[in-house]
C-alpha positions in Angstrom: 71.9 3.2 -73.8 71.8 1.3 -70.6 73.2 -2.3 -70.0 69.8 -3.7 -70.1 68.9 -2.0 -73.3 72.0 -3.3 -74.8 71.2 -6.8 -73.7 67.8 -6.5 -75.1 69.0 -5.2 -78.3 71.6 -8.1 -78.6 68.7 -10.7 -77.8 66.4 -9.1 -80.1 69.0 -9.0 -82.9 70.0 -12.6 -82.3 66.2 -13.7 -82.8 66.0 -11.2 -85.9 69.2 -13.0 -87.4 67.9 -16.3 -86.9 64.6 -15.3 -88.7 66.7 -13.4 -91.5 68.3 -16.9 -92.3 65.2 -18.5 -92.5 63.8 -15.9 -94.9 66.7 -15.8 -97.0 66.8 -19.4 -97.6 70.2 -21.2 -98.7 71.7 -17.7 -98.6 72.5 -17.7 -95.1 75.8 -17.5 -93.2 75.2 -20.4 -90.9 73.4 -20.1 -87.4 76.2 -18.0 -85.7 77.0 -16.0 -88.9 73.0 -15.3 -89.3 72.7 -14.5 -85.4 75.7 -12.0 -86.0 74.3 -10.4 -88.9 71.1 -9.8 -87.1 72.6 -8.1 -84.1 74.5 -5.8 -86.5 71.1 -5.3 -88.3 69.4 -4.7 -85.1 71.9 -1.7 -84.8 71.7 -0.6 -88.1 67.8 -0.8 -88.2 67.6 1.0 -84.8 69.0 4.1 -86.5 68.2 3.9 -90.0 64.7 3.1 -90.0 63.5 6.2 -87.7 65.6 8.2 -89.9 63.6 7.2 -92.9 60.3 7.9 -90.9 59.5 4.1 -90.9 57.8 3.2 -87.4 56.4 -0.3 -87.3 55.1 -0.3 -83.7 56.4 -0.6 -80.2 57.2 -3.5 -78.0 59.1 -6.6 -78.6 57.3 -7.4 -81.6 58.0 -4.1 -83.4 61.4 -4.4 -82.4 61.8 -7.8 -83.6 60.3 -6.8 -87.0 62.5 -3.7 -87.2 65.8 -5.9 -86.5 64.7 -8.4 -89.0 64.4 -5.8 -91.7 67.8 -4.6 -91.1 69.1 -8.1 -90.7 67.5 -9.3 -94.0 69.1 -6.1 -95.9 72.4 -6.7 -94.4 72.3 -10.5 -95.1 71.3 -9.7 -98.8 74.3 -7.0 -99.0 76.7 -9.6 -97.5 75.9 -12.6 -99.8 76.0 -10.0 -102.7 79.6 -9.0 -101.7 80.5 -12.7 -101.0 79.5 -13.7 -104.6 81.6 -11.1 -106.4 
């Protein structure tokens, strides 16, 4: 992965984390926490979803949707662990 690809992944992850925080209302980790979860979720989704054969599309919008799915899943898991 190039530096440019990594920066794009971080930017898309930040947007996805913000969107995931809006989707999981009242269950977020704050703006910065959601952005971090989005970035980690983007890394997870970029690996996991192709392994499962899930392809949503190309381009920036498809990447944001992939990362948002990963961020929502990760945010729900983090919030479940924090509750226990």
